[in-house]
N, C-alpha and C positions, 0 to 999 in steps of 0.2 A: 387267571385269575386277571380283571382290568387293572390291580394295584399293580402288577408284575413290571419290575423293572423301576418304580418308582414312578408310572405314571398314571395318569387317573384322567379318562375321558367323561364328559356328560351325558354321553351316550349310555356309556357302559354303567353310571348311575341314574341314568333313566329305566334301563334294561332292567336293571335290579329292584327298584324301587315302584316300577308297574304294577307287579302282580299283588303285589301288597295293597297298593293304594285299590285298586280292581274289588280286591278282596272286602276290603271297607265300605264298597257301593258307593266310593267317588271316582271321579274323573280327575286324572292328573292332568294339569295345567301346563305344566311348566318345571324344567329342573333346571338350576344357576349353578355353575362350580368358580367358586373364583378363591384366590389366595388372600389370606388375610398375616401378615407376618408371616410366622414359622407354619402354622396350622393352616388348613384349607376350609371354606366355608361352604355347605352344600343346602342350597335353598329349595323346596320344594313347595310349589304352589298346585294345590288341590282345588276341589270345587265338587257339587253338586251334580247328578245327571241334567242334562238339558232339560227333562222332562219337569222336574222339581222346582216350586216355588219354596225361597227363603234363602238361607245362610247357614251354613256348616257350623254346630253349635261347639261349644269350648270342649265340652267331654270328648266330642267326637274326633275333635286334632288334637288333643292330648293321646289319647287312644292311637290316635294312625301314627301319631309324631313317635312313641316309644316302639310301635312296629317297624317302622322305617328304620330306627337307630338299629334294631337288633338285625334286621334283614342287614342291613350295610356293612354290620360287625360282624356277623356270620361269614358273608362271601368274601369280606376283605374288601370289597370294592373299591374304596379309598387309598390313596396311598399315605400313610404318617396321620399326625394328628389331624380330627376334623371336627366342626360343630355344625351340628344339621340344626337348621330351621325351616319350620311348616308353616305355612300360612292358607291364606285364601286371598282371591285375587281383590275383595274391596273394592269399594266403588271407584275407586282410580282407573280402572280397566278400563280402557276404548273399549266400546263397544265396535268391533269388526268383524265378527263371527257370525253365522247365523245362529250358533250355539249361544251367544253373548246373548243377542237379544232374546232367546226365548228364558235364558237365564233371568234377564232385569224385570220379566213381565211383574206388574204390581208398581213398580218403580216409578217416579218422574225421570223420564229423560230428555237429553235434546241433542238433534239430528244433525248433524252439518249435511247437508244433501251435495250431490254432484253439481246440480248448476248453481252452487250458492247461495241456496236459501237454506231456512232452518225452520226446525217445526220440534214444537216443544209439547208436550204433554203426559199424563199418566199411561204407560204401556200393558194393556189388559188383556195382548195376546198377539199370539203370533198363527197366521194359518195359511193355508195353501190356496193357492189361487194362481189363474193364466196372466202373464207367463212364467211368474214367479212367487215366491212367498212375501206375504203382506204382513207389516205391523201395521196391527190395530189399537188406538186411543181411546181415552175412555170417553171422549166427546164423537165418535164415531170416527174419526179421520184415519185413512187409509195410507201407508207409505210403504212401496215397494221396497224391497231389502235391495234391491240392486241400486234404487234412486239413492240410497245413503252411502255416503263418503265414509262418515264415523259418527258415532254415535257415543252420549256419556251418561253415567248416572248422576241425576243433583243428589245434593246432600239432604235428609230432611229431620229437624230434630222430632219430629213425631209423625209417624206414618200410620194410614189408618190399615185395618187389620186385611191381610191379604181378600181371604174371602169374600170382603166388600167389592174388590174390585179384578176379580180371577172368573168373570163369569167368560171370557172369551178364550182363558187357558186351559191347558190339556192337564196340569200338573195337580200334585194334593199342596192344600195351602200348610204353611208351617207357623209357627212363631217367628218371627226377625228380632235380630238384635237391635242394636244400637247403628245407625250407619257408618261405615269406616272401620267398625271392628274388626273387618278381615283382614286390613291394612297390616296390624300388627304379626309376628311372627305367633304360632299357638306355643311352640316351645325352643328350646336348643337343648342340644345333646352332646356334649364333649365325649372322647373317645377314652377318657378318662374312668367313666364309671357314673358321674355325677350330672343328674338329669334337671335341668329347672323348667320348669313350664309356667310360661305366661300368659295368663287369660287373654283371649282375642278381644 
């Protein structure tokens, strides 16, 4: 086991949680393992598949959090006491990969280009084109993904329904929780057996 000899690695935790996340129909965005006093803190970030529109709902986050804690306990992956935190990327995630842009469909985005320029608008689709994928904004503007240095999602107090802005996307529309909700952990789990779930 990875926890043998009192040592835990991020890779060993990721290996243990990946099948659980996949089984829940989610994407494993990342795993971070840190120390907080005498305990380890395991932070697992999950997301919907890239072809989906919307956010992971709090019930799903709670379910996957409990499943992950059970898997880690059963496999004895983490050495010593630990706290598990499961969350979604939230609006603070920088858009740097193709899947990030696909997940940002229906959202207002700001795109920083390699040439120093900036493009802003609502992202309604990501389409295949030559020589590479392009981002389609609501006003018809197209930006090559390769031209984008980094993008970010802009926080909106009230957003239109995904169905109204998803003409160029290929994923199902879903209800959207308030922006930034995914920045908070969905739940924490102590190996003492107490589980505390905070609504995301």
